[in-house]
C-alpha positions in Angstrom: 0.0 0.0 0.0 1.1 3.5 -0.6 2.6 5.5 2.3 0.3 8.4 1.4 -3.4 7.6 1.4 -6.1 9.5 -0.6 -6.9 11.5 2.6 -3.4 13.0 2.6 -3.7 14.3 -0.9 -7.2 15.6 -0.3 -6.0 17.4 2.9 -3.2 19.0 0.8 -5.7 19.9 -1.9 -8.1 21.5 0.6 -5.2 23.4 2.3 -4.0 24.8 -1.1 -7.6 25.8 -2.0 -8.2 27.4 1.4 -4.9 29.5 1.3 -5.8 30.6 -2.2 -9.3 31.5 -1.1 -8.0 33.6 1.8 -5.7 35.4 -0.6 -8.5 36.2 -3.0 -10.8 37.5 -0.3 -8.2 39.3 1.9 -5.8 40.9 -0.5 -6.4 44.0 -2.7 -3.4 43.7 -5.0 -4.5 42.3 -8.4 -1.3 40.4 -8.9 -1.7 38.6 -5.5 -5.3 37.9 -6.4 -4.2 36.3 -9.7 -1.6 34.2 -7.8 -4.2 33.1 -5.3 -6.6 32.0 -8.0 -3.7 29.9 -9.5 -3.2 28.4 -6.0 -6.8 27.5 -5.8 -6.7 25.9 -9.3 -3.6 23.9 -8.2 -5.5 22.6 -5.2 -8.2 21.4 -7.5 -5.6 19.8 -9.8 -4.1 17.8 -6.8 -7.6 16.5 -5.9 -8.3 15.5 -9.5 -5.0 13.6 -9.9 -5.4 12.0 -6.5 -8.9 10.8 -7.3 -7.7 9.5 -10.7 -4.8 7.7 -9.0 -6.9 6.0 -6.4 -9.8 5.3 -8.7 -10.7 1.6 -9.0 -11.0 2.0 -12.7 -7.7 2.5 -14.6 -8.6 5.7 -16.4 -6.7 8.9 -17.0 -9.6 11.3 -16.8 -8.4 13.1 -13.7 -5.0 13.6 -15.3 -6.5 14.9 -18.5 -8.8 17.3 -16.6 -5.7 18.5 -14.6 -3.8 19.2 -17.8 -6.8 21.0 -19.2 -7.1 23.2 -16.1 -3.3 24.0 -16.3 -3.8 25.1 -19.9 -6.8 27.3 -19.1 -5.0 28.7 -16.1 -2.0 29.7 -18.2 -4.3 31.5 -20.7 -6.1 33.2 -17.8 -2.8 34.5 -16.3 -1.6 35.7 -19.7 -4.8 37.6 -20.4 -5.1 38.9 -16.8 -1.5 40.2 -16.7 -2.0 41.9 -20.1 -5.1 43.6 -18.8 -3.3 44.5 -15.6 -0.4 46.0 -17.5 -2.8 48.2 -19.5 -4.6 49.3 -16.4 -1.3 50.0 -14.6 -0.1 52.1 -17.6 -3.2 54.3 -17.4 -3.8 54.4 -13.6 -0.4 53.7 -12.1 -1.9 51.3 -9.5 -2.6 47.6 -9.2 -4.9 48.0 -6.2 -8.3 46.3 -6.9 -10.2 48.9 -4.8 -8.8 51.8 -6.8 -9.4 50.4 -10.2 -12.8 51.5 -11.4 -13.1 50.9 -15.1 -16.3 52.8 -15.5 -14.7 56.2 -15.0 
């Protein structure tokens, strides 16, 4: 039997997700918010791969979903940072509370 059981991976996954959620809710810097979202997505990836690893059926669905999430997360970061650079060039701030795009 493996030294690490499914519960250990799920605990790690929940911890990563919780730390990311705290970062999203508590921080005002948009860069930190983007990093926290990535941390939350990595927590989900750990859970998907763990469920796929400990599944009684030998399928790679969890691994494929994790790779898909990593791809979408990379695109999200690229677009988010491009938007953030444009906002920073116009407003000279990356504080989420001070960015009001309707003005």
